[in-house]
N, C-alpha and C positions, 0 to 999 in steps of 0.2 A: 134746139131741144135742150142744150145746157142751161139757158136762162129760165126756160119754162120749169125744168127740174128743180132749179134753185128756188124759184117762187113757190112751187109746189110744197117744198120742204119748209120754207118759211111760214106757210099757212098752217101746215099740219104739226110742225115740231117746235118745241121749246128750245131745244139744243140746236143751234145753227152751225157753230164752228167749234173747232177744238184748238185752243191755243197752247195747251200744256202748262197753264197757270195754276197757282195754288188753289185747291178746291175742285179742279177738274180732274175727273177720273177717266183714263183712256178706255177702260173696258165699257163703262156706261156710254161714253160718246160712240164707240163703235156698234154697241148694241142699238142705240137710238138711231144711229145713221143707217144701219142695215135695215131696220124697220121702216124708216122713212123711204129708203130706196124700194123696198118691196111694196110699200103703200102707193107709190107712185108708178108701179109697173116694171120696175127694174128688178129682175129676179135672179140674175147670175152675177157670179163673182167678177166676171170681166167688166160687166156694167157698173158694179160697185167701185171697182178699181179706177175706171175712166173718170168718175166724178169726185173721188176721195180728195184730190189735191185742191179742189174748189172750196172745201170745208176744213182746211187746215190753214192756220194763220200764224203769223209770228214765228217763234222758234220752231214749231211743228212743221210749218211750211219749209223753213230752211233746212230742218232735218230731213224731210221727205226728198227734197232736191238733191241732197248729198248722198242718198242711198243708190246702190247699184241697180242697173236696169233689171237684172234677174230677180232681184228682191221686189222691185216695184211691179213685177209682172205676176206675182203670185199674191192673191188675197190673204191666204193663210200666212205666208211668210211675212208680208208687210205688216199685217195686223199684230202678229206675235212681236216683231221688232219694235212697233210703235208702243205697245203695252209695256214691254220690257224697259225701253228708253225712257218713257215719261212716267211710269209708275215709281221708278227709282228716283227721278228728278223730283217728283212731288214729295216723296219720303224725305229726300235731301233737304229740300226747302223747308220742310216742317221741322227737321232737326236743327237747321240753321236758325230758324225762329226760336225754337226752344233754347238754343245755346244763347241767343241774344237776351233771353229773359233769365238766364241762370243767376241765382243769387244765393248766398249762404244764409241759411236760417238763423235767427237770433240765438237759438240754443244748439245749433248744429255744430258738431265737432269738425275740425279740418279733415279728419279721417273720413267721415261721412260725406262731407262736401266733395272731397277729392274722389271718392268712389262714384258719387253721382256724376261728376264731370267726366271721369273715365269711361263710364258706361255710354255716355253721350258721344264721346270722342270715338269709341269703338264702333258705335252704330254709324256715325258719319263715314268712317273709313270703310266699313262693309258696304255702304252705298256706292262708293267709288269703284269697287272692284268689278261689279257687273258691266260697268261702262268701259272696261278695259284698262283702267288705270292700274299702274304698279306702284309699290311703296316708294319707288325711286322718283316718281313723277313729281313735279313742282306743286301740283294740287294738294298732295299730301302734306307738303310743308306749309302750304297756306292754311289747311285745316288745323295743323298743329299750332301754328301762330294765332289763329282764331281762338283755339281752346285756351291757350295761355292768356291771351288779352281778356277774354270773358271770364275765365276764372278769377283772375286778378280784379277786374272791375266788380265782380260779385262778392268779393270777400267783405267781411266786416271792416269798418273803417281803420281800426288800428292795425289789423292784419295787412289790409291793402297798402297802407302807408309804408310798412316795413318791407313788403315785397317790392314795391317801387323804388324805395331807398337802396335796396340790395341789387337793383338792376339785373334781375335774373333773366336768363335766355331761354330756359325750357319749363315746361309745365311741372315736371318733377322737382326742379329747383325751386319754383314758386311754392309748391305744396311743402317742401322741406322747411322753407323759411317761414312760411305761415305757421307750420306745426311748432316750430321752435319758439316763435313769438306767442303763439297760444299757451304753450307750456310756462313761459316766463310770466304771462298775465295771470295764469292760474296760480302760480307761486305767489305773486304779489297780492292777489285776492285773498289767498289763504293766510298770508302774513297779517293782512289788515283784519281779518275776521278772528284770528287767533294769535295775538301778539306775543304769547308766552310760548 
C-alpha cells in the first residue's frame, strides 16, 4: 500500500517531499500533502501520520525522527511543531542571506548603516528564541560574530580598513571606530572644500 500511495501522489501532486529548504513553506507542504492523501482515499489523521515520514527528507526527516512518540502520534501536534520549527528556520536562512548581502550605501552614514545592521541582528536573535535557544547559548555568540564580520565587510573601503586596523572584537566597537573615521574624513573633506 505504501508504494502505491507514493506513486499515486507522484502522479497527482507537484510537491512530493518536504526538505525544509529555502523557498519551501511547511504550511503549503502540509496542505498539499493532506489534499494528496484525501485524493488517494486516505481520509483520517492516523492515515496521514502513517505516511508523513515517507515525504520528509534531509533535515526534516532527521527532525521528525528526534521527536517524542507522543508528538508523532498526533496529527495536530506534529504539524504544529513542524510548522513552528521550519517556518523559523526558513526565516533564519533568509536573514542570514540578507546579512551576507549587507553593504553600506555610498551616501549612507555609519549611524544609518549601524541601525540597519542592528535591526537585522535583532531579527536573527528573535528567530533563535522560539527554537529554545537562550542568550547564553553559543549560537548567539556565533550570530554576533557573523554580524561583526558582515558589518565590517560591508563598510566603505576607508572605514573597513580602519576597523580592521583597530582589530575590534565587537559590533559596537566596530561601529564606534567607523563613526570616528567617518568624522575625520568629513573634516578632511570640509578642509579641502573650504581652506580658509
